[in-house]
mmCIF file of the N, C-alpha and C atoms, coordinates in Angstrom:
data_MODEL
# 
_entry.id   MODEL 
# 
loop_
_atom_site.group_PDB 
_atom_site.id 
_atom_site.type_symbol 
_atom_site.label_atom_id 
_atom_site.label_alt_id 
_atom_site.label_comp_id 
_atom_site.label_asym_id 
_atom_site.label_entity_id 
_atom_site.label_seq_id 
_atom_site.pdbx_PDB_ins_code 
_atom_site.Cartn_x 
_atom_site.Cartn_y 
_atom_site.Cartn_z 
_atom_site.occupancy 
_atom_site.B_iso_or_equiv 
_atom_site.pdbx_formal_charge 
_atom_site.auth_seq_id 
_atom_site.auth_comp_id 
_atom_site.auth_asym_id 
_atom_site.auth_atom_id 
_atom_site.pdbx_PDB_model_num 
ATOM 1   N N  . MET A 1 1  ? 85.631  -17.286 108.686 1.00 0.00 ? 1  MET A N  1 
ATOM 2   C CA . MET A 1 1  ? 85.110  -16.139 107.765 1.00 0.00 ? 1  MET A CA 1 
ATOM 3   C C  . MET A 1 1  ? 85.793  -15.018 109.264 1.00 0.00 ? 1  MET A C  1 
ATOM 4   N N  . ILE A 1 2  ? 86.191  -13.795 108.701 1.00 0.00 ? 2  ILE A N  1 
ATOM 5   C CA . ILE A 1 2  ? 86.926  -12.745 108.536 1.00 0.00 ? 2  ILE A CA 1 
ATOM 6   C C  . ILE A 1 2  ? 85.604  -11.991 108.788 1.00 0.00 ? 2  ILE A C  1 
ATOM 7   N N  . ASP A 1 3  ? 85.302  -11.382 110.230 1.00 0.00 ? 3  ASP A N  1 
ATOM 8   C CA . ASP A 1 3  ? 84.620  -10.155 110.230 1.00 0.00 ? 3  ASP A CA 1 
ATOM 9   C C  . ASP A 1 3  ? 84.960  -8.924  109.786 1.00 0.00 ? 3  ASP A C  1 
ATOM 10  N N  . PRO A 1 4  ? 83.726  -8.972  109.002 1.00 0.00 ? 4  PRO A N  1 
ATOM 11  C CA . PRO A 1 4  ? 83.417  -7.979  107.766 1.00 0.00 ? 4  PRO A CA 1 
ATOM 12  C C  . PRO A 1 4  ? 84.011  -6.539  108.624 1.00 0.00 ? 4  PRO A C  1 
ATOM 13  N N  . THR A 1 5  ? 83.982  -6.012  109.434 1.00 0.00 ? 5  THR A N  1 
ATOM 14  C CA . THR A 1 5  ? 84.543  -4.692  110.352 1.00 0.00 ? 5  THR A CA 1 
ATOM 15  C C  . THR A 1 5  ? 86.157  -5.103  110.815 1.00 0.00 ? 5  THR A C  1 
ATOM 16  N N  . SER A 1 6  ? 86.449  -6.296  110.421 1.00 0.00 ? 6  SER A N  1 
ATOM 17  C CA . SER A 1 6  ? 87.987  -6.284  110.470 1.00 0.00 ? 6  SER A CA 1 
ATOM 18  C C  . SER A 1 6  ? 88.495  -5.841  109.138 1.00 0.00 ? 6  SER A C  1 
ATOM 19  N N  . ALA A 1 7  ? 87.815  -6.683  108.512 1.00 0.00 ? 7  ALA A N  1 
ATOM 20  C CA . ALA A 1 7  ? 88.469  -5.989  106.993 1.00 0.00 ? 7  ALA A CA 1 
ATOM 21  C C  . ALA A 1 7  ? 87.862  -4.650  106.321 1.00 0.00 ? 7  ALA A C  1 
ATOM 22  N N  . LEU A 1 8  ? 87.020  -4.246  106.868 1.00 0.00 ? 8  LEU A N  1 
ATOM 23  C CA . LEU A 1 8  ? 87.020  -2.490  106.955 1.00 0.00 ? 8  LEU A CA 1 
ATOM 24  C C  . LEU A 1 8  ? 87.662  -1.517  107.472 1.00 0.00 ? 8  LEU A C  1 
ATOM 25  N N  . THR A 1 9  ? 88.087  -2.204  108.864 1.00 0.00 ? 9  THR A N  1 
ATOM 26  C CA . THR A 1 9  ? 89.390  -1.236  108.956 1.00 0.00 ? 9  THR A CA 1 
ATOM 27  C C  . THR A 1 9  ? 90.766  -1.650  108.820 1.00 0.00 ? 9  THR A C  1 
ATOM 28  N N  . ARG A 1 10 ? 90.756  -2.538  108.391 1.00 0.00 ? 10 ARG A N  1 
ATOM 29  C CA . ARG A 1 10 ? 92.190  -2.541  107.959 1.00 0.00 ? 10 ARG A CA 1 
ATOM 30  C C  . ARG A 1 10 ? 91.839  -1.889  106.436 1.00 0.00 ? 10 ARG A C  1 
ATOM 31  N N  . GLN A 1 11 ? 91.351  -1.536  105.919 1.00 0.00 ? 11 GLN A N  1 
ATOM 32  C CA . GLN A 1 11 ? 91.168  -0.961  104.141 1.00 0.00 ? 11 GLN A CA 1 
ATOM 33  C C  . GLN A 1 11 ? 91.038  0.794   104.987 1.00 0.00 ? 11 GLN A C  1 
ATOM 34  N N  . LEU A 1 12 ? 90.420  0.703   105.709 1.00 0.00 ? 12 LEU A N  1 
ATOM 35  C CA . LEU A 1 12 ? 90.602  2.545   106.396 1.00 0.00 ? 12 LEU A CA 1 
ATOM 36  C C  . LEU A 1 12 ? 92.101  2.644   106.754 1.00 0.00 ? 12 LEU A C  1 
ATOM 37  N N  . LEU A 1 13 ? 92.829  1.373   107.331 1.00 0.00 ? 13 LEU A N  1 
ATOM 38  C CA . LEU A 1 13 ? 94.296  1.544   108.253 1.00 0.00 ? 13 LEU A CA 1 
ATOM 39  C C  . LEU A 1 13 ? 95.277  1.721   106.668 1.00 0.00 ? 13 LEU A C  1 
ATOM 40  N N  . GLU A 1 14 ? 95.117  1.084   105.455 1.00 0.00 ? 14 GLU A N  1 
ATOM 41  C CA . GLU A 1 14 ? 95.430  1.256   104.189 1.00 0.00 ? 14 GLU A CA 1 
ATOM 42  C C  . GLU A 1 14 ? 95.133  2.544   103.172 1.00 0.00 ? 14 GLU A C  1 
ATOM 43  N N  . TRP A 1 15 ? 94.109  2.941   103.515 1.00 0.00 ? 15 TRP A N  1 
ATOM 44  C CA . TRP A 1 15 ? 93.679  4.467   102.785 1.00 0.00 ? 15 TRP A CA 1 
ATOM 45  C C  . TRP A 1 15 ? 94.749  5.424   103.242 1.00 0.00 ? 15 TRP A C  1 
ATOM 46  N N  . ILE A 1 16 ? 94.568  5.469   105.154 1.00 0.00 ? 16 ILE A N  1 
ATOM 47  C CA . ILE A 1 16 ? 95.247  6.549   105.217 1.00 0.00 ? 16 ILE A CA 1 
ATOM 48  C C  . ILE A 1 16 ? 96.974  5.925   105.266 1.00 0.00 ? 16 ILE A C  1 
ATOM 49  N N  . ALA A 1 17 ? 97.153  5.057   105.126 1.00 0.00 ? 17 ALA A N  1 
ATOM 50  C CA . ALA A 1 17 ? 98.757  5.086   105.226 1.00 0.00 ? 17 ALA A CA 1 
ATOM 51  C C  . ALA A 1 17 ? 99.436  5.462   103.713 1.00 0.00 ? 17 ALA A C  1 
ATOM 52  N N  . ASP A 1 18 ? 98.247  5.094   102.281 1.00 0.00 ? 18 ASP A N  1 
ATOM 53  C CA . ASP A 1 18 ? 98.353  5.379   100.857 1.00 0.00 ? 18 ASP A CA 1 
ATOM 54  C C  . ASP A 1 18 ? 98.854  6.614   100.875 1.00 0.00 ? 18 ASP A C  1 
ATOM 55  N N  . LYS A 1 19 ? 98.229  7.692   101.725 1.00 0.00 ? 19 LYS A N  1 
ATOM 56  C CA . LYS A 1 19 ? 98.487  9.351   101.613 1.00 0.00 ? 19 LYS A CA 1 
ATOM 57  C C  . LYS A 1 19 ? 97.970  10.104  102.537 1.00 0.00 ? 19 LYS A C  1 
ATOM 58  N N  . PRO A 1 20 ? 98.729  11.202  102.574 1.00 0.00 ? 20 PRO A N  1 
ATOM 59  C CA . PRO A 1 20 ? 98.413  12.188  103.859 1.00 0.00 ? 20 PRO A CA 1 
ATOM 60  C C  . PRO A 1 20 ? 96.468  12.499  103.426 1.00 0.00 ? 20 PRO A C  1 
ATOM 61  N N  . ARG A 1 21 ? 96.333  12.160  104.682 1.00 0.00 ? 21 ARG A N  1 
ATOM 62  C CA . ARG A 1 21 ? 94.445  12.525  104.687 1.00 0.00 ? 21 ARG A CA 1 
ATOM 63  C C  . ARG A 1 21 ? 94.306  13.529  105.113 1.00 0.00 ? 21 ARG A C  1 
ATOM 64  N N  . THR A 1 22 ? 93.235  14.677  105.106 1.00 0.00 ? 22 THR A N  1 
ATOM 65  C CA . THR A 1 22 ? 92.692  15.435  106.327 1.00 0.00 ? 22 THR A CA 1 
ATOM 66  C C  . THR A 1 22 ? 91.756  14.773  106.839 1.00 0.00 ? 22 THR A C  1 
ATOM 67  N N  . TYR A 1 23 ? 91.184  15.623  108.178 1.00 0.00 ? 23 TYR A N  1 
ATOM 68  C CA . TYR A 1 23 ? 90.195  14.981  108.817 1.00 0.00 ? 23 TYR A CA 1 
ATOM 69  C C  . TYR A 1 23 ? 89.281  15.177  108.176 1.00 0.00 ? 23 TYR A C  1 
ATOM 70  N N  . ALA A 1 24 ? 88.914  16.293  107.241 1.00 0.00 ? 24 ALA A N  1 
ATOM 71  C CA . ALA A 1 24 ? 87.855  16.260  106.321 1.00 0.00 ? 24 ALA A CA 1 
ATOM 72  C C  . ALA A 1 24 ? 87.495  15.312  105.803 1.00 0.00 ? 24 ALA A C  1 
ATOM 73  N N  . GLU A 1 25 ? 88.423  14.938  105.074 1.00 0.00 ? 25 GLU A N  1 
ATOM 74  C CA . GLU A 1 25 ? 88.754  14.099  103.746 1.00 0.00 ? 25 GLU A CA 1 
ATOM 75  C C  . GLU A 1 25 ? 88.492  12.128  104.534 1.00 0.00 ? 25 GLU A C  1 
ATOM 76  N N  . VAL A 1 26 ? 88.863  12.603  105.480 1.00 0.00 ? 26 VAL A N  1 
ATOM 77  C CA . VAL A 1 26 ? 88.750  10.769  106.374 1.00 0.00 ? 26 VAL A CA 1 
ATOM 78  C C  . VAL A 1 26 ? 87.235  10.651  106.691 1.00 0.00 ? 26 VAL A C  1 
ATOM 79  N N  . LEU A 1 27 ? 86.477  11.915  107.609 1.00 0.00 ? 27 LEU A N  1 
ATOM 80  C CA . LEU A 1 27 ? 85.286  11.846  107.954 1.00 0.00 ? 27 LEU A CA 1 
ATOM 81  C C  . LEU A 1 27 ? 84.398  12.193  106.994 1.00 0.00 ? 27 LEU A C  1 
ATOM 82  N N  . GLU A 1 28 ? 84.181  12.305  105.542 1.00 0.00 ? 28 GLU A N  1 
ATOM 83  C CA . GLU A 1 28 ? 83.494  12.500  104.277 1.00 0.00 ? 28 GLU A CA 1 
ATOM 84  C C  . GLU A 1 28 ? 83.884  10.905  104.132 1.00 0.00 ? 28 GLU A C  1 
ATOM 85  N N  . ALA A 1 29 ? 84.944  10.155  103.613 1.00 0.00 ? 29 ALA A N  1 
ATOM 86  C CA . ALA A 1 29 ? 84.618  8.824   103.345 1.00 0.00 ? 29 ALA A CA 1 
ATOM 87  C C  . ALA A 1 29 ? 84.245  7.943   104.487 1.00 0.00 ? 29 ALA A C  1 
ATOM 88  N N  . TRP A 1 30 ? 84.427  7.872   105.518 1.00 0.00 ? 30 TRP A N  1 
ATOM 89  C CA . TRP A 1 30 ? 84.443  6.525   106.185 1.00 0.00 ? 30 TRP A CA 1 
ATOM 90  C C  . TRP A 1 30 ? 83.230  6.743   107.506 1.00 0.00 ? 30 TRP A C  1 
ATOM 91  N N  . ARG A 1 31 ? 82.614  8.503   108.559 1.00 0.00 ? 31 ARG A N  1 
ATOM 92  C CA . ARG A 1 31 ? 82.111  8.468   109.148 1.00 0.00 ? 31 ARG A CA 1 
ATOM 93  C C  . ARG A 1 31 ? 80.651  7.377   108.685 1.00 0.00 ? 31 ARG A C  1 
ATOM 94  N N  . THR A 1 32 ? 80.165  6.974   109.647 1.00 0.00 ? 32 THR A N  1 
ATOM 95  C CA . THR A 1 32 ? 78.788  6.674   109.446 1.00 0.00 ? 32 THR A CA 1 
ATOM 96  C C  . THR A 1 32 ? 77.736  6.806   110.546 1.00 0.00 ? 32 THR A C  1 
ATOM 97  N N  . THR A 1 33 ? 76.554  6.872   110.337 1.00 0.00 ? 33 THR A N  1 
ATOM 98  C CA . THR A 1 33 ? 75.455  6.968   111.372 1.00 0.00 ? 33 THR A CA 1 
ATOM 99  C C  . THR A 1 33 ? 74.854  5.710   111.863 1.00 0.00 ? 33 THR A C  1 
ATOM 100 N N  . CYS A 1 34 ? 75.733  4.633   111.225 1.00 0.00 ? 34 CYS A N  1 
ATOM 101 C CA . CYS A 1 34 ? 75.228  2.959   111.166 1.00 0.00 ? 34 CYS A CA 1 
ATOM 102 C C  . CYS A 1 34 ? 76.022  2.326   112.965 1.00 0.00 ? 34 CYS A C  1 
ATOM 103 N N  . PRO A 1 35 ? 75.274  2.073   113.459 1.00 0.00 ? 35 PRO A N  1 
ATOM 104 C CA . PRO A 1 35 ? 76.087  1.906   114.480 1.00 0.00 ? 35 PRO A CA 1 
ATOM 105 C C  . PRO A 1 35 ? 76.564  -0.068  114.519 1.00 0.00 ? 35 PRO A C  1 
ATOM 106 N N  . ARG A 1 36 ? 76.239  -0.341  113.276 1.00 0.00 ? 36 ARG A N  1 
ATOM 107 C CA . ARG A 1 36 ? 77.146  -1.592  113.319 1.00 0.00 ? 36 ARG A CA 1 
ATOM 108 C C  . ARG A 1 36 ? 78.317  -1.301  112.235 1.00 0.00 ? 36 ARG A C  1 
ATOM 109 N N  . LEU A 1 37 ? 78.815  0.063   112.016 1.00 0.00 ? 37 LEU A N  1 
ATOM 110 C CA . LEU A 1 37 ? 79.906  -0.224  111.240 1.00 0.00 ? 37 LEU A CA 1 
ATOM 111 C C  . LEU A 1 37 ? 79.884  1.299   111.428 1.00 0.00 ? 37 LEU A C  1 
ATOM 112 N N  . SER A 1 38 ? 81.487  0.695   112.758 1.00 0.00 ? 38 SER A N  1 
ATOM 113 C CA . SER A 1 38 ? 81.602  2.323   112.903 1.00 0.00 ? 38 SER A CA 1 
ATOM 114 C C  . SER A 1 38 ? 83.214  2.856   113.330 1.00 0.00 ? 38 SER A C  1 
ATOM 115 N N  . ILE A 1 39 ? 83.874  2.488   111.917 1.00 0.00 ? 39 ILE A N  1 
ATOM 116 C CA . ILE A 1 39 ? 84.466  1.936   111.331 1.00 0.00 ? 39 ILE A CA 1 
ATOM 117 C C  . ILE A 1 39 ? 85.646  2.944   111.544 1.00 0.00 ? 39 ILE A C  1 
ATOM 118 N N  . TRP A 1 40 ? 85.584  4.553   111.792 1.00 0.00 ? 40 TRP A N  1 
ATOM 119 C CA . TRP A 1 40 ? 85.781  5.374   112.038 1.00 0.00 ? 40 TRP A CA 1 
ATOM 120 C C  . TRP A 1 40 ? 86.157  5.409   113.448 1.00 0.00 ? 40 TRP A C  1 
ATOM 121 N N  . GLU A 1 41 ? 85.064  5.461   114.314 1.00 0.00 ? 41 GLU A N  1 
ATOM 122 C CA . GLU A 1 41 ? 84.941  5.957   115.584 1.00 0.00 ? 41 GLU A CA 1 
ATOM 123 C C  . GLU A 1 41 ? 85.709  4.777   116.298 1.00 0.00 ? 41 GLU A C  1 
ATOM 124 N N  . ASP A 1 42 ? 85.988  3.418   116.038 1.00 0.00 ? 42 ASP A N  1 
ATOM 125 C CA . ASP A 1 42 ? 86.004  2.264   116.274 1.00 0.00 ? 42 ASP A CA 1 
ATOM 126 C C  . ASP A 1 42 ? 87.869  2.405   115.957 1.00 0.00 ? 42 ASP A C  1 
ATOM 127 N N  . ALA A 1 43 ? 88.226  2.703   115.185 1.00 0.00 ? 43 ALA A N  1 
ATOM 128 C CA . ALA A 1 43 ? 89.941  2.911   114.944 1.00 0.00 ? 43 ALA A CA 1 
ATOM 129 C C  . ALA A 1 43 ? 90.211  3.926   115.641 1.00 0.00 ? 43 ALA A C  1 
ATOM 130 N N  . CYS A 1 44 ? 89.751  5.013   116.392 1.00 0.00 ? 44 CYS A N  1 
ATOM 131 C CA . CYS A 1 44 ? 89.922  5.922   116.983 1.00 0.00 ? 44 CYS A CA 1 
ATOM 132 C C  . CYS A 1 44 ? 89.958  5.688   118.470 1.00 0.00 ? 44 CYS A C  1 
ATOM 133 N N  . ILE A 1 45 ? 88.435  5.010   118.724 1.00 0.00 ? 45 ILE A N  1 
ATOM 134 C CA . ILE A 1 45 ? 88.944  4.105   120.069 1.00 0.00 ? 45 ILE A CA 1 
ATOM 135 C C  . ILE A 1 45 ? 90.090  3.113   119.960 1.00 0.00 ? 45 ILE A C  1 
ATOM 136 N N  . ASN A 1 46 ? 90.415  2.696   119.517 1.00 0.00 ? 46 ASN A N  1 
ATOM 137 C CA . ASN A 1 46 ? 91.603  1.602   119.334 1.00 0.00 ? 46 ASN A CA 1 
ATOM 138 C C  . ASN A 1 46 ? 93.171  2.029   119.429 1.00 0.00 ? 46 ASN A C  1 
ATOM 139 N N  . GLY A 1 47 ? 92.566  3.300   119.057 1.00 0.00 ? 47 GLY A N  1 
ATOM 140 C CA . GLY A 1 47 ? 94.097  4.196   118.901 1.00 0.00 ? 47 GLY A CA 1 
ATOM 141 C C  . GLY A 1 47 ? 94.709  3.687   117.932 1.00 0.00 ? 47 GLY A C  1 
ATOM 142 N N  . LEU A 1 48 ? 93.798  3.421   116.520 1.00 0.00 ? 48 LEU A N  1 
ATOM 143 C CA . LEU A 1 48 ? 94.665  2.946   116.102 1.00 0.00 ? 48 LEU A CA 1 
ATOM 144 C C  . LEU A 1 48 ? 95.629  3.958   114.461 1.00 0.00 ? 48 LEU A C  1 
ATOM 145 N N  . ILE A 1 49 ? 94.602  5.181   114.692 1.00 0.00 ? 49 ILE A N  1 
ATOM 146 C CA . ILE A 1 49 ? 95.138  6.552   114.102 1.00 0.00 ? 49 ILE A CA 1 
ATOM 147 C C  . ILE A 1 49 ? 95.245  7.985   115.281 1.00 0.00 ? 49 ILE A C  1 
ATOM 148 N N  . HIS A 1 50 ? 95.777  8.433   114.520 1.00 0.00 ? 50 HIS A N  1 
ATOM 149 C CA . HIS A 1 50 ? 95.975  9.299   114.938 1.00 0.00 ? 50 HIS A CA 1 
ATOM 150 C C  . HIS A 1 50 ? 96.047  10.604  114.344 1.00 0.00 ? 50 HIS A C  1 
ATOM 151 N N  . TYR A 1 51 ? 95.297  12.085  114.952 1.00 0.00 ? 51 TYR A N  1 
ATOM 152 C CA . TYR A 1 51 ? 95.131  13.493  114.384 1.00 0.00 ? 51 TYR A CA 1 
ATOM 153 C C  . TYR A 1 51 ? 94.838  14.212  115.764 1.00 0.00 ? 51 TYR A C  1 
ATOM 154 N N  . ASP A 1 52 ? 96.106  15.702  115.264 1.00 0.00 ? 52 ASP A N  1 
ATOM 155 C CA . ASP A 1 52 ? 95.331  16.585  116.897 1.00 0.00 ? 52 ASP A CA 1 
ATOM 156 C C  . ASP A 1 52 ? 94.278  17.832  115.617 1.00 0.00 ? 52 ASP A C  1 
ATOM 157 N N  . PRO A 1 53 ? 93.440  17.782  116.585 1.00 0.00 ? 53 PRO A N  1 
ATOM 158 C CA . PRO A 1 53 ? 92.121  18.259  116.167 1.00 0.00 ? 53 PRO A CA 1 
ATOM 159 C C  . PRO A 1 53 ? 92.955  19.756  116.859 1.00 0.00 ? 53 PRO A C  1 
ATOM 160 N N  . ALA A 1 54 ? 93.888  20.371  116.985 1.00 0.00 ? 54 ALA A N  1 
ATOM 161 C CA . ALA A 1 54 ? 93.923  21.484  117.086 1.00 0.00 ? 54 ALA A CA 1 
ATOM 162 C C  . ALA A 1 54 ? 95.016  22.146  116.419 1.00 0.00 ? 54 ALA A C  1 
ATOM 163 N N  . GLY A 1 55 ? 95.875  20.829  115.673 1.00 0.00 ? 55 GLY A N  1 
ATOM 164 C CA . GLY A 1 55 ? 96.706  21.370  114.655 1.00 0.00 ? 55 GLY A CA 1 
ATOM 165 C C  . GLY A 1 55 ? 96.918  20.873  113.582 1.00 0.00 ? 55 GLY A C  1 
ATOM 166 N N  . ASP A 1 56 ? 97.416  20.433  112.331 1.00 0.00 ? 56 ASP A N  1 
ATOM 167 C CA . ASP A 1 56 ? 97.644  20.796  110.893 1.00 0.00 ? 56 ASP A CA 1 
ATOM 168 C C  . ASP A 1 56 ? 96.375  19.408  110.648 1.00 0.00 ? 56 ASP A C  1 
ATOM 169 N N  . ARG A 1 57 ? 95.417  19.313  111.431 1.00 0.00 ? 57 ARG A N  1 
ATOM 170 C CA . ARG A 1 57 ? 94.294  18.417  111.739 1.00 0.00 ? 57 ARG A CA 1 
ATOM 171 C C  . ARG A 1 57 ? 94.307  16.700  110.579 1.00 0.00 ? 57 ARG A C  1 
ATOM 172 N N  . ILE A 1 58 ? 95.953  16.391  109.800 1.00 0.00 ? 58 ILE A N  1 
ATOM 173 C CA . ILE A 1 58 ? 96.096  15.604  109.424 1.00 0.00 ? 58 ILE A CA 1 
ATOM 174 C C  . ILE A 1 58 ? 96.238  13.970  110.379 1.00 0.00 ? 58 ILE A C  1 
ATOM 175 N N  . VAL A 1 59 ? 95.265  13.036  109.450 1.00 0.00 ? 59 VAL A N  1 
ATOM 176 C CA . VAL A 1 59 ? 94.782  11.684  110.119 1.00 0.00 ? 59 VAL A CA 1 
ATOM 177 C C  . VAL A 1 59 ? 96.312  10.835  109.397 1.00 0.00 ? 59 VAL A C  1 
ATOM 178 N N  . SER A 1 60 ? 96.774  9.979   110.720 1.00 0.00 ? 60 SER A N  1 
ATOM 179 C CA . SER A 1 60 ? 97.866  9.616   110.164 1.00 0.00 ? 60 SER A CA 1 
ATOM 180 C C  . SER A 1 60 ? 97.789  8.232   111.037 1.00 0.00 ? 60 SER A C  1 
ATOM 181 N N  . LEU A 1 61 ? 98.820  7.141   110.954 1.00 0.00 ? 61 LEU A N  1 
ATOM 182 C CA . LEU A 1 61 ? 98.520  6.207   111.464 1.00 0.00 ? 61 LEU A CA 1 
ATOM 183 C C  . LEU A 1 61 ? 99.038  5.830   113.089 1.00 0.00 ? 61 LEU A C  1 
ATOM 184 N N  . SER A 1 62 ? 98.209  5.197   114.032 1.00 0.00 ? 62 SER A N  1 
ATOM 185 C CA . SER A 1 62 ? 99.783  5.709   115.241 1.00 0.00 ? 62 SER A CA 1 
ATOM 186 C C  . SER A 1 62 ? 100.600 4.561   114.914 1.00 0.00 ? 62 SER A C  1 
ATOM 187 N N  . PRO A 1 63 ? 101.755 4.400   115.952 1.00 0.00 ? 63 PRO A N  1 
ATOM 188 C CA . PRO A 1 63 ? 102.399 2.936   115.488 1.00 0.00 ? 63 PRO A CA 1 
ATOM 189 C C  . PRO A 1 63 ? 101.560 1.684   116.006 1.00 0.00 ? 63 PRO A C  1 
ATOM 190 N N  . LYS A 1 64 ? 100.537 1.912   116.952 1.00 0.00 ? 64 LYS A N  1 
ATOM 191 C CA . LYS A 1 64 ? 100.069 0.504   117.019 1.00 0.00 ? 64 LYS A CA 1 
ATOM 192 C C  . LYS A 1 64 ? 98.436  0.016   115.611 1.00 0.00 ? 64 LYS A C  1 
ATOM 193 N N  . GLY A 1 65 ? 98.492  1.507   114.884 1.00 0.00 ? 65 GLY A N  1 
ATOM 194 C CA . GLY A 1 65 ? 97.652  1.326   113.953 1.00 0.00 ? 65 GLY A CA 1 
ATOM 195 C C  . GLY A 1 65 ? 98.861  0.580   112.919 1.00 0.00 ? 65 GLY A C  1 
ATOM 196 N N  . ARG A 1 66 ? 99.872  1.235   112.686 1.00 0.00 ? 66 ARG A N  1 
ATOM 197 C CA . ARG A 1 66 ? 100.936 0.509   111.492 1.00 0.00 ? 66 ARG A CA 1 
ATOM 198 C C  . ARG A 1 66 ? 101.686 -0.856  112.005 1.00 0.00 ? 66 ARG A C  1 
ATOM 199 N N  . ALA A 1 67 ? 101.434 -1.036  113.005 1.00 0.00 ? 67 ALA A N  1 
ATOM 200 C CA . ALA A 1 67 ? 101.954 -1.977  113.436 1.00 0.00 ? 67 ALA A CA 1 
ATOM 201 C C  . ALA A 1 67 ? 100.356 -3.437  112.893 1.00 0.00 ? 67 ALA A C  1 
ATOM 202 N N  . LEU A 1 68 ? 99.428  -3.061  113.263 1.00 0.00 ? 68 LEU A N  1 
ATOM 203 C CA . LEU A 1 68 ? 98.189  -3.998  112.978 1.00 0.00 ? 68 LEU A CA 1 
ATOM 204 C C  . LEU A 1 68 ? 97.942  -3.852  111.530 1.00 0.00 ? 68 LEU A C  1 
ATOM 205 N N  . LEU A 1 69 ? 98.546  -2.764  110.443 1.00 0.00 ? 69 LEU A N  1 
ATOM 206 C CA . LEU A 1 69 ? 99.030  -2.954  109.013 1.00 0.00 ? 69 LEU A CA 1 
ATOM 207 C C  . LEU A 1 69 ? 99.790  -4.073  108.388 1.00 0.00 ? 69 LEU A C  1 
ATOM 208 N N  . GLN A 1 70 ? 100.947 -3.682  109.236 1.00 0.00 ? 70 GLN A N  1 
ATOM 209 C CA . GLN A 1 70 ? 102.344 -4.576  109.001 1.00 0.00 ? 70 GLN A CA 1 
ATOM 210 C C  . GLN A 1 70 ? 102.163 -6.285  109.685 1.00 0.00 ? 70 GLN A C  1 
ATOM 211 N N  . SER A 1 71 ? 101.041 -6.549  109.993 1.00 0.00 ? 71 SER A N  1 
ATOM 212 C CA . SER A 1 71 ? 100.524 -8.125  111.126 1.00 0.00 ? 71 SER A CA 1 
ATOM 213 C C  . SER A 1 71 ? 99.426  -8.455  109.848 1.00 0.00 ? 71 SER A C  1 
ATOM 214 N N  . ARG A 1 72 ? 99.842  -9.644  110.640 1.00 0.00 ? 72 ARG A N  1 
ATOM 215 C CA . ARG A 1 72 ? 99.059  -10.697 109.227 1.00 0.00 ? 72 ARG A CA 1 
ATOM 216 C C  . ARG A 1 72 ? 97.406  -10.932 110.168 1.00 0.00 ? 72 ARG A C  1 
ATOM 217 N N  . SER A 1 73 ? 97.028  -10.569 111.228 1.00 0.00 ? 73 SER A N  1 
ATOM 218 C CA . SER A 1 73 ? 95.936  -10.266 111.749 1.00 0.00 ? 73 SER A CA 1 
ATOM 219 C C  . SER A 1 73 ? 94.956  -9.268  111.170 1.00 0.00 ? 73 SER A C  1 
ATOM 220 N N  . PRO A 1 74 ? 93.932  -10.442 111.120 1.00 0.00 ? 74 PRO A N  1 
ATOM 221 C CA . PRO A 1 74 ? 92.233  -9.742  110.418 1.00 0.00 ? 74 PRO A CA 1 
ATOM 222 C C  . PRO A 1 74 ? 91.972  -8.937  111.330 1.00 0.00 ? 74 PRO A C  1 
ATOM 223 N N  . ASN A 1 75 ? 92.628  -9.183  113.031 1.00 0.00 ? 75 ASN A N  1 
ATOM 224 C CA . ASN A 1 75 ? 91.749  -8.523  113.942 1.00 0.00 ? 75 ASN A CA 1 
ATOM 225 C C  . ASN A 1 75 ? 91.923  -7.561  114.907 1.00 0.00 ? 75 ASN A C  1 
ATOM 226 N N  . PRO A 1 76 ? 91.501  -5.956  114.198 1.00 0.00 ? 76 PRO A N  1 
ATOM 227 C CA . PRO A 1 76 ? 92.005  -4.604  114.641 1.00 0.00 ? 76 PRO A CA 1 
ATOM 228 C C  . PRO A 1 76 ? 92.200  -4.986  116.244 1.00 0.00 ? 76 PRO A C  1 
ATOM 229 N N  . SER A 1 77 ? 91.213  -5.291  116.896 1.00 0.00 ? 77 SER A N  1 
ATOM 230 C CA . SER A 1 77 ? 91.330  -5.092  118.319 1.00 0.00 ? 77 SER A CA 1 
ATOM 231 C C  . SER A 1 77 ? 92.291  -6.585  119.494 1.00 0.00 ? 77 SER A C  1 
ATOM 232 N N  . THR A 1 78 ? 93.061  -7.209  117.974 1.00 0.00 ? 78 THR A N  1 
ATOM 233 C CA . THR A 1 78 ? 93.901  -8.012  119.308 1.00 0.00 ? 78 THR A CA 1 
ATOM 234 C C  . THR A 1 78 ? 95.284  -6.834  118.762 1.00 0.00 ? 78 THR A C  1 
ATOM 235 N N  . GLY A 1 79 ? 96.290  -7.026  119.636 1.00 0.00 ? 79 GLY A N  1 
ATOM 236 C CA . GLY A 1 79 ? 97.748  -6.765  119.196 1.00 0.00 ? 79 GLY A CA 1 
ATOM 237 C C  . GLY A 1 79 ? 98.061  -5.730  120.127 1.00 0.00 ? 79 GLY A C  1 
# 
């Protein structure tokens, strides 16, 4: 069985990869106060996404996030 948080992390990465997203747009869609579903926070901690808070505030995939999305691994904490 696939870990639901892994599936959601992959969905977040696919959603960000689809088109440029602003920081505000990403937080509106993905931030949660539920400690069991911290998809946005986990993606930040795991180095899967990149944004420059002092710059244009556009969220993009990091090289690690792109590699995960291109892989078949369902677990974002590997690789």
